[in-house]
C-alpha positions as CSV (number, residue, x, y, z in Angstrom):
1,M,99.5,81.2,32.7
2,E,101.7,83.3,30.4
3,N,99.5,86.4,30.8
4,K,99.3,85.8,34.5
5,L,103.1,85.5,34.8
6,I,103.6,88.7,32.7
7,L,101.3,90.6,35.0
8,L,103.2,89.3,38.0
9,L,106.6,90.1,36.6
10,T,105.5,93.5,35.4
11,I,103.9,94.6,38.6
12,V,107.3,96.5,39.9
13,F,113.1,97.8,44.0
14,T,116.6,99.5,46.6
15,F,117.6,100.4,50.1
16,C,117.2,104.1,49.4
17,F,115.0,106.4,47.3
18,G,116.5,107.3,44.0
19,C,115.9,110.6,42.2
20,I,112.1,110.5,41.8
21,A,109.9,112.8,39.9
22,S,107.0,112.9,37.5
23,A,108.0,113.4,33.9
24,E,106.4,116.6,32.6
25,N,103.1,115.9,30.9
26,S,103.6,112.2,30.9
27,G,102.1,111.1,34.2
28,A,105.0,108.7,34.6
29,M,107.0,108.3,37.8
30,I,110.7,108.6,37.0
31,D,113.3,106.9,39.3
32,L,116.8,107.8,38.0
33,R,118.6,106.3,41.0
34,E,122.4,106.7,41.5
35,S,125.0,106.3,38.8
36,D,128.8,106.6,38.6
37,L,128.6,106.8,34.8
38,F,126.0,109.4,34.2
39,T,124.7,112.6,35.8
40,Q,121.0,113.0,36.7
41,E,120.7,115.4,33.7
42,E,122.2,112.9,31.3
43,M,119.8,110.2,32.5
44,A,116.9,112.6,32.3
45,A,117.8,113.3,28.7
46,A,117.7,109.6,28.0
47,V,114.3,109.3,29.6
48,D,113.0,112.1,27.3
49,V,114.0,110.0,24.3
50,I,112.1,107.1,25.7
51,L,109.0,109.2,26.4
52,E,109.2,110.7,22.9
53,E,109.0,107.2,21.4
54,F,106.3,106.1,23.9
55,T,104.0,109.0,23.0
56,K,103.5,107.2,19.6
57,W,102.0,104.2,21.3
58,E,98.3,105.1,21.1
59,G,96.3,104.2,24.2
60,C,99.3,103.1,26.3
61,E,99.9,104.7,29.8
62,M,103.4,104.9,31.2
63,H,103.6,104.2,35.0
64,L,107.3,104.0,35.8
65,I,110.7,104.4,34.2
66,T,113.7,103.5,36.3
67,Y,117.5,103.4,35.5
68,A,118.6,99.7,35.3
69,G,122.0,100.5,36.9
70,D,125.6,100.9,35.8
71,D,126.3,97.1,35.8
72,V,123.4,96.4,33.4
73,S,124.3,99.3,31.2
74,Q,128.0,98.4,30.9
75,H,127.1,94.8,30.1
76,E,124.7,95.9,27.4
77,M,127.4,98.1,25.9
78,E,129.1,94.9,24.7
79,S,126.1,94.2,22.5
80,V,126.0,97.7,21.2
81,R,129.7,97.6,20.3
82,K,129.1,94.4,18.3
83,L,126.7,96.3,16.0
84,D,129.2,99.1,15.3
85,P,132.1,99.7,17.6
86,D,132.9,103.1,16.1
87,V,129.5,104.7,16.4
88,Y,128.9,104.6,20.2
89,D,131.0,104.6,23.3
90,E,128.4,104.8,26.1
91,C,125.2,102.9,26.8
92,A,122.3,103.3,29.3
93,V,119.5,100.8,30.0
94,F,116.2,101.7,31.6
95,Y,113.3,99.6,32.7
96,S,109.6,100.6,32.4
97,A,106.2,99.5,33.5
98,F,103.2,100.6,31.5
99,R,99.6,99.8,30.8
100,S,98.4,98.6,27.4
101,P,95.4,100.2,25.6
102,K,91.9,99.5,27.0
103,E,91.0,97.9,23.7
104,A,93.3,95.3,22.1
105,Y,94.8,96.1,18.8
106,G,97.9,94.9,16.9
107,A,100.1,92.9,19.2
108,W,98.7,94.5,22.4
109,Q,96.7,92.5,24.9
110,A,93.9,94.7,26.2
111,D,94.4,96.6,29.5
112,E,97.5,94.7,30.9
113,E,100.7,95.7,32.6
114,Y,103.9,95.3,30.6
115,T,107.5,95.6,31.5
116,Y,110.0,96.7,28.9
117,S,113.7,97.5,28.8
118,W,115.1,100.3,26.7
119,T,118.7,100.5,25.5
120,L,120.1,103.9,24.5
121,A,123.6,104.7,23.3
122,R,125.7,107.8,22.4
123,K,129.1,108.9,21.2
124,D,131.4,111.6,22.8
125,K,128.6,112.8,25.2
126,G,126.3,113.6,22.3
127,E,122.6,113.0,22.0
128,W,121.1,109.7,23.1
129,S,120.0,107.3,20.3
130,L,117.3,104.7,21.1
131,Q,118.8,101.3,20.0
132,N,116.1,98.9,21.0
133,F,113.3,98.2,23.4
134,G,111.0,95.3,24.2
135,W,110.0,92.8,26.8
136,A,112.5,92.7,29.6
137,E,113.4,89.1,30.1
138,D,116.0,89.6,32.7
139,Y,113.9,91.0,35.6
140,L,114.0,87.6,37.3
141,E,117.0,86.1,35.6
142,S,118.8,83.6,37.9
143,Q,121.2,80.7,37.5
144,Q,120.6,79.6,41.1
145,Y,116.8,79.5,41.0
146,T,114.2,78.1,38.5
147,M,111.4,80.3,37.2
148,D,109.0,78.4,39.5
149,D,111.2,79.4,42.4
150,M,111.2,83.0,41.3
151,T,107.5,83.1,40.7
152,A,106.8,81.7,44.1
153,A,109.0,84.4,45.6
154,V,107.2,87.1,43.6
155,N,103.8,85.7,44.7
156,A,104.9,85.9,48.3
157,I,105.9,89.6,47.9
158,H,102.7,90.4,46.0
159,A,100.6,88.9,48.8
160,E,102.5,90.9,51.4
161,V,102.0,94.2,49.6
162,D,98.3,93.4,49.0
163,R,98.0,93.7,52.8
164,M,99.2,97.3,52.7
165,E,96.0,99.2,52.2
166,G,96.0,101.6,49.3
167,V,99.4,100.6,48.0
168,K,99.9,99.9,44.3
169,M,102.8,97.8,43.1
170,R,104.6,98.9,39.9
171,F,107.6,96.7,39.5
172,I,109.7,93.8,40.9
173,R,113.3,93.0,40.1
174,Y,115.6,90.3,41.4
175,R,118.9,91.7,42.7
176,G,120.9,88.8,41.4
177,D,122.4,85.6,42.6
178,E,125.7,87.0,43.9
179,Y,124.0,89.7,45.9
180,S,121.5,87.3,47.3
181,K,124.1,84.7,48.3
182,G,126.0,87.5,50.0
183,E,123.0,88.3,52.2
184,L,122.4,84.8,53.5
185,E,124.5,85.4,56.6
186,Y,122.5,88.6,57.3
187,V,119.1,86.8,57.0
188,N,120.3,84.1,59.4
189,S,121.5,86.7,61.8
190,L,117.9,87.9,62.2
191,E,117.3,84.7,64.2
192,R,114.0,83.8,62.5
193,G,115.2,80.4,61.5
194,I,118.1,78.6,59.9
195,F,118.1,79.0,56.1
196,D,120.3,77.7,53.3
197,E,119.0,80.0,50.5
198,C,118.3,83.7,50.2
199,A,116.7,85.8,47.5
200,V,116.6,89.6,47.5
201,F,114.2,91.7,45.4
202,E,113.7,95.3,44.7
203,V,110.1,96.5,44.6
204,W,108.7,99.8,43.3
205,F,105.3,100.8,44.5
206,I,103.0,103.8,44.9
207,S,101.9,104.8,48.4
208,P,98.2,105.4,49.2
209,K,96.5,108.5,47.8
210,E,95.7,109.7,51.3
211,A,98.5,109.8,53.9
212,Y,98.1,107.6,57.0
213,G,100.5,106.2,59.5
214,A,104.1,106.6,58.2
215,W,103.0,106.9,54.5
216,E,103.6,110.0,52.4
217,P,100.6,110.3,50.0
218,D,100.9,109.2,46.4
219,M,104.7,108.8,46.3
220,L,107.0,106.3,44.6
221,Y,108.8,104.0,47.1
222,T,111.6,101.6,46.4
223,W,112.1,98.8,49.0
224,S,114.2,95.7,49.3
225,F,112.5,92.5,50.3
226,Y,114.6,89.7,51.8
227,L,113.3,86.2,51.4
228,A,114.8,82.9,52.6
229,R,114.1,79.2,52.7
230,A,115.5,75.9,53.9
231,E,115.7,72.6,52.0
232,K,113.8,74.0,49.0
233,G,110.8,74.7,51.1
234,E,108.5,77.7,51.0
235,W,109.9,81.2,50.8
236,N,109.7,83.3,54.0
237,I,109.8,87.1,53.9
238,L,112.1,88.0,56.7
239,T,112.4,91.8,56.3
240,Y,111.7,94.6,53.9
241,G,112.0,98.4,53.7
242,Y,114.3,101.0,52.4
């Protein structure tokens, strides 16, 4: 169950496309998104530090790196300050999805998808320093819903994307309790039922290798999925898109 849940959580979301590119020589899709704290160049420099570390992980294949957002980065700055308040004055957090080696070794499970968070810090706009990295436990963090609730929602999204021929999911992230509560009025305005709970997720996925319909070929998309339910029943996907 644990490995299955890891795979579901690490499969890998926003209303619009972020700044998307392939990191040179890495094969990774990079989604820098928007930030009021950092320029695209500053975030790209942080990604370079992450990739420099990742190249040491023999047999691993990076799929996606995305900026976690200003709110997450500012919150994590509190932890960085506790370590040494005089060394750093800025913090940036990124999420990643990658594949473990084909053959298990060390702590790696063989050929599985992992999701990690990466925390970087700097002082006076200097060079980024990698502070820590590891399993990202806050992808589905919620005070409103249990892990069973969140897993059921993720499974519903996964099943929907599976019906999109040629699409490969990379990452799922819950947009948070406050945001989801704020969207309840919107989902009820869609007139597809009367609901008392709403959950909004961001989903990153790769479009089909060959273009068809409205798809651009082999491109990173970021969509929002809106789910709702009534009286603790099953989740309904009401709408999704960018």
